[in-house]
Structure formats: C-alpha cells, structure tokens
N, C-alpha and C positions, 0 to 999 in steps of 0.2 A: 793663605791659598794663592796660587799665581792667577794670572788674570783669564787663563783658559778655563779655570775651575779646578784644576788638579793642584794637589798639594806640592810644596816644595821637596827637594831631595833631603834637606836637612830635618823637616817635618817628619817624611816617612820613614827614617832610619831611625830618628828617636823615639817615636811613636810606637813603631813596630817591635821594638825591643820590651816593651813593656807588657805585650799581650802574646799568651800562649795559645796555641792552637787548641780548638774545643774537643777534636777528635782525631785520629790518625788518618793522615791523608794518603790517598790512593797512589797519586803519582807526583813526580817532581821534574820540572824541566832545570837544568844546569848550565848558564852560559860560563864560557872559560876561554881566556885568550891563549892560554898553554895547552901544548899537545896531551892528552889523558893517557897515560900508559896503562890505568886500570878501569875500564869503564864499569866493570860490574862490581865496584867497591858498595853500593847501597843495595842492589837487586841483581838476580840473575837474569831479568826480562827489561833489556835496554833496548832504545831505538835510536840512531845517529839520524837527529832531524836534520841537523845543518852541519857545516865544518866546526862551528863553535859551540853547537848547542846538542846536548844529550837530553833524551827522556826515558826516564826510568818508572817501573810500576814497583814502588815500594812496599806496597801491601803485601805483596808475595812474601814478605820477611816481617811481618808486623810483629808476630809475637816475640820474634828475636829482638828488634830493636826496643819494644815495650820493656822486654825484660833487661835490656841493658840499661835503659833508662831509670829503671828502679834499681838496679844495683848501684849505678852511679850516683843516685840521688839527686837527679839533675832533670831539667827540661829536654825537648827534643832538639831545640836550637844548640843548647850546651853540647849536647852529645854528637850531633852531626857537623856543627861548624867546624872543629879541628880536622874530622874526617875530608871534609869538602876542601879545606885549605891544603891539606896535604896532597890531594890529587889534581886538585883544578887552580891552586894558587890563592894569592891573597885578595885577588879582585874578582873573584868569582861571584855570580847572582845564582842563586837558587829559590825557585817558586814551586811551593807545594801547593795541591789542589785536588779535588776528586777527579777532575778530567783532564787529559793533557791538553786539549783546545783552551781552557782556561789558564792553565799554567802558561801557554805560550802567549796569549795575549796580556797577561800582566807581566810576564816578562819582557814582553817589547817595552812596555811603559817603563819599566824600572831601567833597561838598556837606554832608553831615551833620557832618563833622569841621570844618567852616569852613577847609579846606586851599587852598593855590593853587600853581600851577606844573604842571609835567609828571610823568606817572606813566606807566610801561611796564608792561603786564601780562606782559610777557615776561621781565621781570627776577625774580630767584629771590625778592626781599623781597615784591614786590607780589604775586606768585604766591600766595605764604603767607599774606598776610594776605587776598588774595581767598578763599582756602578756608576761611577764618575767620568770614566775613561772615555776619551774621544775615539771617534771613527778610525781615525788613521792607526791606533793600536789594534784594532779589531781586523783591519785589512791587512797590517804588516806581515803576520804569518802565513797569509793566503797564496804568496808567491811560491813558498817552499811547499805548500800544501798540495798545489797544483803538481809540482814534481812528483810529490811521494804518489798521488791519485793515478798519475799515467804510469810510474813505475810498476805499483801494485795491480794496474790494470782493473782500477775499480769500475764495477757495473754502471754502464750507462754514463760514463764520464767522459765529457768533449771539453778540451782544453779552450777552445776558441769560443764555444757557446756560452762557457763558463765565464770568460773574461767579457763576453758581451754584455752577460747578466751582471756582472760585477760594474760595468759602466752604467747600466739601467738604474741600479740601486743607487750609487753615489749621485746620479742626477735627481733621483727622486729626493733622498735625504737633504739634498741642498736646496731643491726647490721648496720643501716644506720646513726647511730651517731645524733640525734635530741635531744637537750636539753630539749625541753618543747613543749606543745601543740600547741601554735602558730606558731611554726617552720613547723608544718603540717597542717596550717589553709587552705591551698589552696585545701585539699580534706574533701568535704563537707559530711554532715551527712550520704546520699545516698551512696557514695562511701565505707565510713566505715562500713555501714550495709552489703554491697555485699561483702567487704573482711573478715569481722569478723562475726557480727551478729545484730540482729535488737537492742536489748539493747545497745551495744556498739555505734550505730548509734544515738540512742536518748541522750545518754550521751554527746557524741560529739555535738550535735545539743544545749543541754543545755548550753555548755561551751560557744558558740559563740553568740548564739541568743539573742538579747536584748529586745525581747517581753517578756511580763508578763504572759503569757500564760503558764500553767504548762505542756503543751506537752507531756503528760504520765508521770511526775513525781509521785512516789508513795506517795502521801499526804494522811495521816492518822491522822484527827482532833482529837485533846484530847477533849475527853467528858467534857460538863460542868455538873456537877451534882450537885443538882437536875435541871431539867427542868420544871419549874410551868407550869402546864397544867390545864385547867379548860374545862370540857365537859358540854353541855346543850342540853338535850332532852325536844323540844318545845311541850307544851300541844295541839296546833293547829298550821296549818300552817300560816307563817307570810310572807310578801313581801313589807310592808312599811317600810321605814328608820326610820322614827319617833319611831315605836315600836322597831326595831332592835336596834337602838342607846340607848334606855332605858336598854335593855338586855345586851348589851355589855358593859355599863357602870358598870353593876353590876358584870359582868365577870372580868373585869379589877380589881375591887375592890379585888374580890377573888383571884386574881394573886398575889396583893400585900401581901396578908395575908400568902402566902405560902413562901415567904422570906423576911429576916429581912430588915428593913427600914436602908439602909446603904447609906451614902452619896457618897461612891464610887462606888455603883452599877449602871450601865447603861447599856441601851439595844439597839441592832442594829436591830435585827430582830424579828418579831412575825409572827407565822404561823396561819392562819385560815382556818380550813378544814371546809367545809359546806356541808351539806347533803341537796340536793334538794329534791323537792316534788316527782319526778321521781325516788328517791333512789341514783340518781348519785352523787358521791362525787367530789366535786371541792377542792383543795387546793391553796390558795392565800397567798399573802406575805404583810406584813405591814412592811415597812422598814424606816430606819430613817438616813436621810444625815449625821446627828451628834447624837453621842451617848444620849440617851434619858432616862430620870429619871421618871419611872412610878410613884414611890412614892411622887415626889415632885408635881404631878397634882393631887393628891388624894383630893377630890372624883370627879372632874370635867372630868380629862383625856381628854382635848380639842385636845392636839396633837395626841394621839392615835386615838379619833374618827375621826379627819379630814382625816387622813390616812386610815381608815376603809371605811368613805364614798367614797373616790376617787375610792377604790378597789371595794366598792358594786356598784357604778355607772358604772364604766368599765364593771364589770361583767355582768350588766343587759343590758346594750348596746350589749356585745356579745352575750348573750342568745337569745335576741331579734332577732337579725340577723341571728342566726342559725336556730332558729325554728319558722321563719316567716310563713312558709308554713304549720305549724302543727296547730292543734287545742289545743292550750296550752294557759294559761294565759299569759297575757302581761309581766308581772313581775313575773318570775316564783318563788314561795314560798319556803321558807327554814322550813326544819322540824326539824333540828339539826346542830350543830356545835360544834367544839372544838377549843379551842386558847390556844398557846404553846408559850412560849418564847424560842425561839431555840438559840440566839446568845446574849451573855452579855459580857460588857468589864468591868474590876473592874480598874477604874480611881483612881491610888493611891492618898491618902490624901496628900503626899508631893507635889503633881502637883499644889493643891491649897496652900499650906503653903509656899512654895519656891516663887511662882510667884503671890501671893496677892497683891493687891495694893488698899488702900482704896480711892484713887482718879483716879483709873483706868478708862477708857471709857467702860460702860457696854454695849455699842451698839454692839459688836461683839458677846456678849452673846445672847443678843435680835435678832441679825441676824440669829444666829444658830437655836434658837427656831422658828424664822419665817420660814426658809428653811423647817424644818421638819413639818411644817403645809401646806406647798404649794405641789401641785401634779407636780411640774415641778421645775429645779434647778433654783436658782436666778442668772441671769447673771450680771457681772460687767465688765466695760469697762472703759479705760483711753486714754486720747489723746495720739498721736503719732506725730512725727515731719514729716508730709508729706501734700502736697497740692493736692493730689489725694485722694477724698473722701474715697475710699474704703481702703485705707491705713492710714487713719488719726486717728485710733482708733484699740486698741487691747483688746481683752477679758483678764482679769485677775480674779483669784480667788476671790471669795466673802470674804470681810474681810482684803484683802491685800491692799496696798497703790494704790489708785485710781489716784492721783494727779500725773502728770509726774515731773521729775526733771528739766524742762526747761519751761521758758515763752511760753506758748502756745496760747496767744493772738494771734500773726500774723497768726497761723495756723488755727484757728478757728472762727477769726471775720467773715468770709463770710458764715459760717454754718446756720445764721439765716434766709438765703434764702433757704437753701436746705429742701428738703421734709423728713418728718419721716421713710417713706417707701422706702427702698433700694431692688433693686434685687440682688441676690446672685452675678450674672455675668450680665454686660451689656448686652442687647439684639440690635443687629443690626436693623436698621429700614431704610426706604426708606428716601431720601431727601426731606424736605418739599417743596411742589410745591409753596407756598406763602411765605409770611414773616417768617422767623424761630421763631419768638417769642420775648419774652423779654430777652434780654442779662443779664445774671447774673455775670459771673466771667470767667477769664482765669486761667487754672491750667496748671503747669508742673512738670515733674517727674524730677529724676536726669539726666537732658538731658545730663550732660557731662560722662555719662558712654555708650552713643549710638551714634553709628557712623552716624546717622542723627538726630542730635540734633532738628533741626527746625520743624521735624514731631512729636515731643513729648507732644506739647501744645494740651490742649483741651479747646474749648469755650462752656461753659454751657448756656442753654437757657430754658424757661418756654415755651412749646409748648401745644397750647390749640387745642382739637380736634373740629369736626362740633357741638358737643354737650356741649362744653365747658368744658370737663373735661381736667385737667392741667398735663401734664408730664414733667418731669426732663429729659433732652436731652444735648447731647453735640455732638459737630463736632470735630473729631480728624485732625492732620495734614495733612492727606492725604484725607481730605473732605469726610470720611465717618461719618454716622449719626448713635449714639446709644441711646436707652432708658435705662436709669439707676435708675429711681425711679418715684413715683406718688406722686401726692398731693391731699390731701382727706380733 
C-alpha cells in the first residue's frame, strides 16, 4: 500500500485480473488518448463526458454480451478487452459499475495511477479500493459535471452556488480530518442536502447507491446521425394486420436503403409513430433483446414484423378497452405512420474475427434470433442441490450453462411425480377429512441449520377433490397442510 492508503499500480493490475465481476454492470467509463471513430461499439446509448472519456450504458445490450461470453467460453474481461483495444488503443482504461458517477470516480483514481485495462467495481478487490479512495478522486469529476449540469439546464442548479458549497465541504472535511468519502458514509444524502445543497446530496447518493437508476445524473446521449426515418400517408384508413404488414415490409426496405449494408450495423430500438383515424398520435416501440440486423433479413423482415405484430395487437386491445363505450370501429383504423430507427449499435468486426470458430455451436445465435421474435423473454433454469421443490432449480440467463456441476440424479429422480404447475408460494389449507391421498415422497431441508430439525420434513401427497381434480399438497412437521401445485 502507498503512504496515502491507496494500493500501488502494480498491485491493482495484478490483483484485478484475478477477480471476475459478480454481476453484469450497467455502465462503463472509458478513457482513451486516441480519437474514437466508433463510440457505439459497446452500446447504442453513449455520452461524451469529456474529450477523452466516454460513458456507455452497457446493460442496454446485456443479453447480447452474456450470449457472446457464453459462446466464446470466456469472462467479460477477456471478451471486451480486444474490442476496447481495437477502438481505444492499448493504453485505454475502462471502469464498469452500476452508476456512471462511480465509474468516473474510480476512473479518476486509475488515471492518477497511470493504469490501463478493465476494472469491474462489482469485484471485491475493486470495491475495497473504491472505499479507500481519497477526496481528490471524488472531487475530480465535479468540474466536468458542472459543465454538463449547465448544458442540460438542470433544475435549480447554480454553478456559483455549487462551487461555494464545494469550498465549504472541503473546509469541513479538512477541519475534522477525514481521508475519504467512505469515512463519512454514515451521513446519508439527505443529511448532505440539508448541510450543503441538493446537488451535493445527489452526488453523495450516486457515490454509495448500488442501484443502476441515474437518480438525476445529467445524462446527455450522443446523437446517432443520421437516424433513418420513413413516413407514410395512407390513401385510405386501414385496420387489418394483413394490410399493415405488407406496407411495413415496404417501409423496412426503404429504411435499409437509407444506410449502407454493414455487417457491424445492428438495431436496438425502432419507434413507430401511428396516426389514428381520430388524428390521435401514438408512439410505440419495437425493441430487440439482441442487436438486430435489418439488412440480414431483407426482404422478409420476419423479426421486425413479429415485434410490430405484438405491438399492434397490444395497442388494439388497449384502444378497444378504452373506447368500448364510444361509437367507434372495433379496431381503430390507421391513417398515417412514421417508422424511425432510434438506437443502433456498431458491433466491431473484430468481435467476429477474434472469436469466430468454424466448429462453434450456432444454437446460441439461433437462440438470440428466437428471443427477438417472441413477445416475452425466454426463461432458462438449471437444477440446484435441494430436496425442497421450490429450491431445486434457479433461473439463469439464456445461453448460459444450464447443466449443474454435480450429479443431480438423486435430487431430480422424484420429479416425475411432481406437477408442471407450481404456486409461487404454498397455500395453507385445511387438513383432509378423509384419506390424505396418494403418498409421493418425503423431503427435508438442511435440517442441521434449525433448532427443531424434526419439524423440517415435508410429506407430499396427491389430493383429489369431489370432482376428481388433483392437487399437489404436503404436510409439514407441525402437522399443517399446504397446497403447492396442480395437476392438469
């Protein structure tokens, strides 16, 4: 450790490489000495913080990056490092965290250390270092913050007043001898607001809060130019999907003509602004869980039309419910619309060049395309080592390893007698007056953790009612009965 309490540069680089992030980060701050030709390599949502620093909201493409991570059998650092090197040079510094302010504070420290590479603030090591940072790194990004607050015309922000409060805070921490922000952590953001001002309180909250909500952070998105747009004035009102689909397919083809066919160009969101028969304008969104290539599906555009159909169907149901008491058509006709590509990500060719494998399993790519065509996310589960049914599985991201690392036969052999429908929480019922039904199995929790281990057992039965409907019930160690599922 250095005399100031901060670890040396060599220690940071060596130890950071040993720790992988616990969860997917929401934002990244990237420092680069060179001019970046493609700022949208990681996300379609980017902010130019300063001449040398970019902020990206990477959780906009979380499922895509997790799928690539699984496909390439590597961790996030191994996946993203070549991409960042390609666009930002070998001396880049990238800090991933759940809030952009935390990215900037930790980036200021790493820039001071003349470090390079990727740092995840979710990792235990980086988090510990972050909690030891001195005040200079907390104040460092505030000069640029003032500029962005003025540019965005933030509510009730006055630069002169804010700098005055900054000076008061610096004198306060110097007088009581605090080395860094975490030594004052017991003072919450409300206390800092009362003692100084509202914006100092917000910065204080950004420093400690682990939520990914911006919470007033002045995010100014970097515009993607041009934004391909197609407008259509209909010759007559239409409300049938079969007609709308044909016209939308034509519009998607016109969109393709507005930007070049590039393998790196992918779409995250399309805005569809519809003008109804009563001149009301409604803006709906076609969003894709994985970055989508419009050119690749030319001229059919199945994925985009699937999403448009879900949006159309949902809109018709809402309009019918709203206007059911009015003398209006059952399906409100459209008289015009505008389709605009509002978010694009430029996936770098190096992503495919470095990690391409002729023998790779293409099921992950197929899975991503399927998710884009569905109205709800795909859910994936894997077995867990527990005899309690509600703990015998856990959700994992689609494309991640679904098979557990243990022999799960002993845990799942009895599942053939369990129903497909589970209640989220067991429902307590009255004890059966007659025979409890067909006995299935006895389950036990980690009984050794409880003071009354003999009461942790569950006896499962198939219980039929007078109409012959079968329920999945159990009796616990205290003799109480619960319904946990249904057979169909």
